[in-house]
C-alpha positions as CSV (number, residue, x, y, z in Angstrom):
1,V,181.9,-67.2,47.9
2,I,178.3,-67.5,47.4
3,A,176.5,-70.6,48.2
4,T,173.0,-71.0,46.6
5,M,170.0,-73.0,47.7
6,R,166.5,-73.4,46.3
7,D,164.9,-73.6,49.7
8,L,166.7,-71.3,52.2
9,R,164.6,-73.0,55.1
10,K,167.1,-75.9,54.8
11,K,170.3,-73.7,55.2
12,D,171.0,-74.7,58.9
13,K,173.5,-77.4,58.1
14,L,175.3,-75.2,55.5
15,E,175.5,-72.2,57.9
16,E,176.8,-74.7,60.6
17,A,179.6,-76.0,58.2
18,A,180.4,-72.4,57.1
19,G,181.3,-71.4,60.7
20,A,183.4,-68.1,61.0
21,A,183.3,-67.7,57.1
22,L,179.5,-67.1,57.0
23,G,178.9,-63.4,56.4
24,K,182.6,-62.7,55.9
25,T,183.9,-64.6,52.9
26,L,180.7,-66.8,52.4
27,T,177.2,-65.6,51.8
28,I,174.1,-67.8,51.1
29,Q,171.5,-66.8,48.5
30,R,168.3,-68.4,47.3
31,L,168.6,-69.7,43.7
32,D,166.1,-71.8,41.9
33,V,167.9,-73.1,38.6
34,C,164.5,-74.0,37.2
35,S,163.4,-70.3,37.1
36,D,164.8,-67.7,34.7
37,S,163.7,-65.0,37.2
38,S,165.4,-66.6,40.2
39,V,168.8,-66.9,38.2
40,A,168.5,-63.3,37.1
41,E,167.8,-62.2,40.7
42,C,170.6,-64.1,42.1
43,M,173.1,-62.8,39.4
44,G,171.9,-59.3,40.1
45,N,172.9,-59.8,43.8
46,I,176.4,-60.6,43.1
47,P,178.8,-57.9,44.0
48,G,180.4,-56.6,40.8
49,G,178.4,-59.1,38.8
50,H,181.5,-61.2,38.2
51,V,181.5,-65.1,38.8
52,D,184.9,-66.6,38.7
53,V,183.9,-70.2,39.2
54,L,180.5,-71.7,38.7
55,V,179.8,-75.1,40.2
56,N,176.7,-76.7,38.8
57,N,175.7,-79.1,41.5
58,A,171.9,-78.9,41.5
59,G,170.3,-82.3,40.6
60,V,167.4,-84.6,41.2
61,G,166.9,-88.2,40.4
62,H,164.5,-91.1,40.3
63,V,165.2,-94.7,41.3
64,G,163.1,-97.2,39.7
65,P,162.0,-98.5,36.3
66,V,161.3,-95.8,33.7
67,E,157.8,-97.1,33.2
68,S,157.0,-96.0,36.8
69,I,157.6,-92.3,36.2
70,S,155.3,-90.0,34.3
71,V,156.5,-87.9,31.3
72,E,155.6,-84.8,33.4
73,D,157.8,-86.0,36.4
74,M,160.6,-86.6,33.9
75,K,160.2,-83.3,32.5
76,R,160.7,-81.9,36.0
77,I,163.9,-83.9,36.3
78,F,165.2,-82.6,33.0
79,E,164.2,-79.0,34.0
80,T,166.6,-79.2,37.0
81,N,169.4,-81.5,35.7
82,F,169.8,-80.2,32.1
83,F,168.1,-76.9,31.5
84,G,169.1,-75.7,35.0
85,V,172.8,-76.2,34.0
86,V,172.3,-74.4,30.6
87,R,170.5,-71.5,32.4
88,M,173.4,-71.0,34.8
89,I,176.0,-71.3,32.1
90,K,174.2,-68.9,29.8
91,A,174.1,-66.5,32.9
92,V,177.8,-66.5,33.5
93,L,179.4,-67.3,30.2
94,P,179.1,-63.9,28.4
95,D,181.0,-62.0,31.3
96,M,183.6,-64.9,31.6
97,K,184.2,-64.7,27.8
98,S,184.5,-60.8,27.9
99,R,187.0,-61.1,30.8
100,Q,188.7,-64.2,29.3
101,S,188.6,-65.6,32.8
102,G,186.5,-68.2,34.7
103,H,185.8,-71.8,35.3
104,I,182.6,-73.9,35.0
105,V,182.3,-77.2,36.7
106,V,179.4,-79.4,36.1
107,I,178.7,-82.3,38.6
108,S,176.3,-84.8,37.2
């Protein structure tokens, strides 16, 4: 199992929750779903290059009236919540299709 995070400086709670699995059956890698190069780097670090299950869980939000957020801020939200999902699916789907195996879960 590979858990990914955009900011590895915040991994303490994840490492604590992982317990004895950390380093044995669970590894933590950096992944920014808003970056093509970060996705490619993370995919390149996966042993064997095969992803059996992708859980798209990255997301950001905004609380308040739509007129209070700039278009640029809204674009950043879409970059994570929509294009990040698309980026990850595009990264894993070709191999899943060729193996005729795999699952993709999108949490929104």
